[in-house]
MITI-78950 format. One record per residue (C-alpha): x, y, z; residue in three letters. Coordinates in steps of 0.02 Angstrom, whole numbers, plus 32768, in hexadecimal, padded with zeros to 4 digits. Example, Ala and Ser with C-alpha at 12.3 -4.5 7.8 and 13.67 -1.06 7.14 Angstrom:
<rs>
82677F1F8186ALA/82AC7FCB8165SER/
</rs>
This chain:
<rs>
82DF84067D35UNK/821B83F27D3FUNK/81B8835A7D24UNK/80EC83637D30UNK/80A983217DB0UNK/802F828C7D95UNK/7F7782717DBEUNK/7F9F82037E63UNK/8020828A7E9DUNK/7FA182F87EB7UNK/7F1882747EFAUNK/7F8F82397F8DUNK/7FCB82E57FA7UNK/7F1883107FE4UNK/7EFC8272803AUNK/7F7782C380CDUNK/7F12837280ADUNK/7E5F831B80BDUNK/7EA082BB8168UNK/7E94820F8118UNK/7F4381CF8129UNK/7FF78214811FUNK/802481D28067UNK/80B6816A808DUNK/80D580A98071UNK/812F803180E2UNK/81987F9780D8UNK/81FA7F35815FUNK/827D7EB68141UNK/82B47E4F81CBUNK/834A7DDE81BAUNK/83897D448207UNK/84487D93822DUNK/84927E2A8204UNK/84B87E898156UNK/853E7EDE8117UNK/85267F9A814CUNK/85A77FE080D8UNK/85567F7D8039UNK/84B67FB8807DUNK/84DA8064807FUNK/852F80667FD4UNK/84A0800E7F8EUNK/841880827FCBUNK/846F81137F7DUNK/848180BC7ECEUNK/83C280907EDBUNK/838681427EE5UNK/840681777E5FUNK/83B980E57DEAUNK/82F681317E21UNK/82FD81DB7E01UNK/825682187E40UNK/829F81C37EF5UNK/830C82757F02UNK/829D82DB7EB7UNK/822683637F2AUNK/8175838A7EFAUNK/8141844B7EE1UNK/8088844F7F09UNK/806F85107ECFUNK/7FD9856D7EB0UNK/7FC685277E00UNK/8008848D7DACUNK/806B842B7E2BUNK/811583DC7DE7UNK/81B5836E7E2DUNK/824C83BF7E23UNK/830B83677E19UNK/834E83AB7ED2UNK/840383E07EF0UNK/847B83537F3BUNK/842482E87FB4UNK/849B82B8803EUNK/848481FE8060UNK/846382308126UNK/83CE827180E5UNK/839081DF80BAUNK/83EA81388108UNK/83EF813081AAUNK/844880A1822EUNK/83F8807D82ECUNK/83F880038354UNK/8371801983C6UNK/82D77FD0839EUNK/826D806183E8UNK/82D980D58368UNK/82BA805882DBUNK/82058055830AUNK/8200811682FCUNK/8243811D824DUNK/81CD80A18207UNK/814180FE825AUNK/817C81B4820CUNK/816582128167UNK/81C2824380D8UNK/81CD830980A8UNK/818D831A7FDDUNK/81BC83C57FDBUNK/825E83A18019UNK/828B83047FDEUNK/82C6827F7FDAUNK/822482087FA7UNK/82628176800DUNK/82CD815780A4UNK/831480B980DCUNK/834A8093819FUNK/83AD7FE381CAUNK/839F7FB4827EUNK/844A7F4782B9UNK/842A7EC88330UNK/845B7E04833AUNK/83DC7E0082B3UNK/83C47EA98245UNK/832F7EEB8208UNK/83117F6D817FUNK/82927FE8816CUNK/824F804D80D3UNK/81D180EB80D9UNK/81AA812D8024UNK/813B81B47FF8UNK/808781717FB3UNK/808081EA7F33UNK/810A81A47EC5UNK/80CF80F27EDAUNK/806480817F32UNK/807E7FBA7F77UNK/80BF7F6B7ED9UNK/81347FF37EC9UNK/81877FFB7F71UNK/81A57F317F3BUNK/81EF7F737EAAUNK/82657FE07F03UNK/82807F437F7FUNK/82C97ECA7F0AUNK/832D7F4E7EB7UNK/83897F817F42UNK/83947EBB7F77UNK/83E97EAE7ED3UNK/845D7F307ED4UNK/848E7F077F7DUNK/84BB7E527F57UNK/850F7E8B7EB6UNK/857C7EF77F13UNK/85B67E6E7F7AUNK/86007E157EF0UNK/863A7EC27E90UNK/86487F607F07UNK/86507FCC7E71UNK/85AC7F817E1AUNK/853780147DE3UNK/84887FD17D82UNK/849D80017CBAUNK/83E680437CACUNK/837580DA7D05UNK/82C280B47D4CUNK/8270816C7CFDUNK/81EF814C7C7CUNK/813281887C72UNK/80DE81737D2EUNK/803781A57CEDUNK/7FAF812B7CE7UNK/7F7881527C29UNK/7FAE809D7BFBUNK/7F4980437C6DUNK/7EAC809E7C10UNK/7EEA80AB7B61UNK/7EAD80067B1CUNK/7DF6802C7B56UNK/7D76805E7AB9UNK/7D0E80EC7AD6UNK/7C69807C7AFBUNK/7CCE80217B84UNK/7D0380CF7BD3UNK/7C5680FC7BDDUNK/7C0C80557C17UNK/7C8B80597C9DUNK/7C5A81247CC2UNK/7BA281057CC8UNK/7B8A804F7D1CUNK/7C3480457D8FUNK/7C1980FF7DDBUNK/7C0B80C87E86UNK/7CB980747E8DUNK/7D1280F87EBEUNK/7D4381097F83UNK/7CA181397FDFUNK/7C86816D8088UNK/7C1A81198112UNK/7BBA812B81B9UNK/7C13808D81ECUNK/7CB780B98257UNK/7D26804582B0UNK/7D2380608366UNK/7DAE80D38395UNK/7DDB813E8433UNK/7DC781F7844AUNK/7E6781F38495UNK/7ECF8290846BUNK/7F7E823A849DUNK/7F9D81F683FEUNK/802E81AE8397UNK/8047816282F5UNK/8061809882EEUNK/8061800A828DUNK/801F7F6382D4UNK/803A7ECC8287UNK/7FF67E118297UNK/804B7D8C8260UNK/7FFA7CE8820EUNK/805A7C4F822AUNK/80987BEF819FUNK/802D7B6781CFUNK/7F927BCB81CAUNK/7FCC7C128122UNK/7FE17B7280DAUNK/7F327B398114UNK/7EE47BDB80C6UNK/7F417BAA801EUNK/7EFB7B038021UNK/7E5F7B38804BUNK/7E5C7BB77FB8UNK/7E8E7B367F3FUNK/7DFD7AC67F76UNK/7D757B457F6AUNK/7DB87B9A7EC4UNK/7DC27C437F38UNK/7E417CB67F4CUNK/7EB47CF47FE1UNK/7E6B7D997FDEUNK/7DC07D617FCBUNK/7DDE7CFD8078UNK/7E257D9480CDUNK/7D9D7E10809DUNK/7D257D9180D8UNK/7D837D848173UNK/7D7E7E408174UNK/7CC17E5A8146UNK/7C917DDF81E0UNK/7CED7E2B826CUNK/7CB17EE38224UNK/7C0A7EAB8226UNK/7C287E6382D8UNK/7C7F7F038328UNK/7C107F8682CDUNK/7B787F2282FAUNK/7B2B7F268252UNK/7AE47E6F823AUNK/7A7F7E518193UNK/7AB17F0E8168UNK/7AFF7F3080ABUNK/7BAA7F6780D6UNK/7C387FA38055UNK/7CEE7F93806EUNK/7D687FF67FE1UNK/7DF57F827FB3UNK/7E927FC47F63UNK/7EB47F6F7EABUNK/7F5B7F657E67UNK/7F317FAB7DB2UNK/7FC57F5F7D5BUNK/7F5A7EBB7D3FUNK/7F067F347CB3UNK/7FC47F4C7C4CUNK/7FE57EF37BC3UNK/80A87F107BD7UNK/80B77EF27C92UNK/81737F1D7C82UNK/81647FD97CB5UNK/81EA803E7CC7UNK/81B480B07D47UNK/819880CD7DFBUNK/80D981037DEBUNK/803D80F27E48UNK/7FBF808D7E06UNK/7F5180577E99UNK/7E9B80677E7AUNK/7E0280427EDDUNK/7D577FD77EDBUNK/7CD87FBD7F54UNK/7C947F0D7F8CUNK/7BD87F007FD2UNK/7BA97E788033UNK/7B167E5A80C0UNK/7B6F7DEE8146UNK/7AFF7D8781C7UNK/7B497D49826AUNK/7AE17CB08261UNK/7B417C8681B2UNK/7BD57C1F818BUNK/7C877C5B8162UNK/7C617BFB80C5UNK/7BC87C5180AFUNK/7C037CF680ACUNK/7C947CC1804CUNK/7C197C917FB8UNK/7BF37D577FAEUNK/7C8F7DA57FBEUNK/7CC77D217F3BUNK/7C3F7D517ED4UNK/7C467E097EDCUNK/7D047DFC7EC8UNK/7CE37D9D7E23UNK/7C547E177DEFUNK/7CD67E9C7E10UNK/7D5E7E477D9BUNK/7CF67E277D10UNK/7CC57EE67D04UNK/7D527F507CF1UNK/7D987F4B7D92UNK/7DE57FE77DDFUNK/7DCC803D7D42UNK/7D4D80B87D7FUNK/7DB881237DE5UNK/7E36812E7D64UNK/7DC781767CE7UNK/7D6B81F17D45UNK/7E0B823B7D88UNK/7E3E82327CC2UNK/7DAD82977C93UNK/7DCC83107D28UNK/7E7F833B7CE4UNK/7E5E83487C31UNK/7DD483AA7C33UNK/7E0F84217CCFUNK/7EB484937CDBUNK/7F1C84DD7D42UNK/7EFB84BF7E00UNK/7E3A84A17DDFUNK/7E3383E27DDEUNK/7EA083F47E7DUNK/7E0F845D7ECEUNK/7D8283EF7E93UNK/7DE083537EDBUNK/7DFB839D7F89UNK/7D4183DF7F97UNK/7CEB831C7F57UNK/7D6782B17F92UNK/7D16822C800EUNK/7DA081CC806CUNK/7D50811C8095UNK/7D4580F78163UNK/7D6B80588155UNK/7DD77FEE80AEUNK/7E557F7480ACUNK/7EE47F5B8031UNK/7F3C7EB18006UNK/7FE17ED07FCAUNK/7FF67E0E7F8EUNK/808F7DBB7FA1UNK/81477DF57FB7UNK/81A57D8C7F43UNK/82377D377F9EUNK/82847D047EF6UNK/829A7DB17EDAUNK/82C07E0B7F86UNK/836B7DB67FA3UNK/83F37E078009UNK/84877D8A7FF1UNK/84D07D378081UNK/84467D8280E3UNK/839F7D1F80F2UNK/82EC7D72811BUNK/828F7D3D81A2UNK/81FA7D988175UNK/81C37E348109UNK/812D7EA18104UNK/80D57F2880A7UNK/80587FAA80DEUNK/7FFB803280B6UNK/7FFE80E980F9UNK/7FD7811781A4UNK/7F33815181B3UNK/7ED481E4822BUNK/7E4181AC8297UNK/7DC0817D8271UNK/7E02812C81DEUNK/7E33806C81D3UNK/7E7E7FF08166UNK/7EC17F4F8174UNK/7F517F1A8109UNK/7F827E6280C8UNK/80317E2A808CUNK/808B7D8F8080UNK/813A7D578077UNK/818E7CBB806BUNK/80CD7C5080A5UNK/80C77CD78130UNK/802A7D478140UNK/80497DE6818DUNK/7F9E7E5C81BAUNK/7FC47F0881F3UNK/7F667FAE821DUNK/7FB48067822AUNK/7F5780E98288UNK/7F87818B82F4UNK/7F3381598375UNK/7F3E81248441UNK/7F62809884A0UNK/7EB4807684A4UNK/7EB2807683F1UNK/7F457FEA83E2UNK/7EDA7F7E8466UNK/7E3D7F7C8405UNK/7EA27F5A8372UNK/7EFC7ECC83C2UNK/7E3A7E8383E1UNK/7E357EA3832FUNK/7EB47E1982F1UNK/7E787DA58388UNK/7DDB7DAD832AUNK/7E207D8C8284UNK/7E797D0282BAUNK/7DDE7CAA82FBUNK/7D877CC18251UNK/7E307C6981ECUNK/7E1C7BE6826CUNK/7D707BBF8224UNK/7DBC7B8E8174UNK/
</rs>
């Protein structure tokens, strides 16, 4: 059976074509002890049957792309068990294949304390969606330990489009958004994060953990100053980048990812979908100004964006394009007009420790990050779990690039000490 490809399926597919990223989303879960590998294997198999889009294949074709039910996929194609951290890392940096499926794959590292890596095709979902899958996997696993015959009595397979995000907007609202927020999309910039030209490259994900003590300080600072964690991290990002790029006092824009579920009236979606948009935050940063002075600019800019249809411009433009252009034309227009940002940021937010629970196996830490970027594109991702924050940068780069990113994390740390 065939299923219509949604607009963001087209868009994410293009990101690999245009050399932006490999359109995958990653989640790594680190346990304090071992898990039951048999129960985990069965839970993964049940998960892929409970969320059918995970087992479908994508047919791009020459006109209208679509998803199609695949023939029976064997679990060996999407669940792996390894005993080497090197193999585990290689898996985490790998990709799904949308044309052959499945759209998710999971690896269990068996060690003194086990780890789990989840890789999912960004075409079918985003950061919030991989959280949804991880929560569901942990629930299934936990129930299987009690009842080995457990199977969910529901299927997650409803509308994957974003019409329900914009359906409540009036015509006047739509016109306002398209006219006054027209520059809120991803825009290319002349500024690029310094990277090597070394041709010996490989995919990697570099992470930096912010301690529980420092994270508690950040939360307390946000509460006292009535700002968000996102405001603080974006401020640190702006300040470090302005120093690295030597753009003191120059207006600089950073696109950030927005989870558009914030606009839904009914938050209980029965679908695995991609509802991420972008908004550009602009600021002038001066090296002599304090962290608090920069923070005030960033916080005010964020408040202004939130009060003006945050992220909806992208959805309306795409909706208009695909409404009035048919067949392969929208895809061709996107391919030639899409501007991928050289520098961006995504805050995936909190991974709920009350929802991510594998019975009998406490989690020491977990993080989620987006796609692995192709040079010269650069993105910092932020996620937190159980009062610990993890920063990550994903790149197809060289050892020199790894070293540069390590120095970048040190500079971010130095900014957070100023709180």
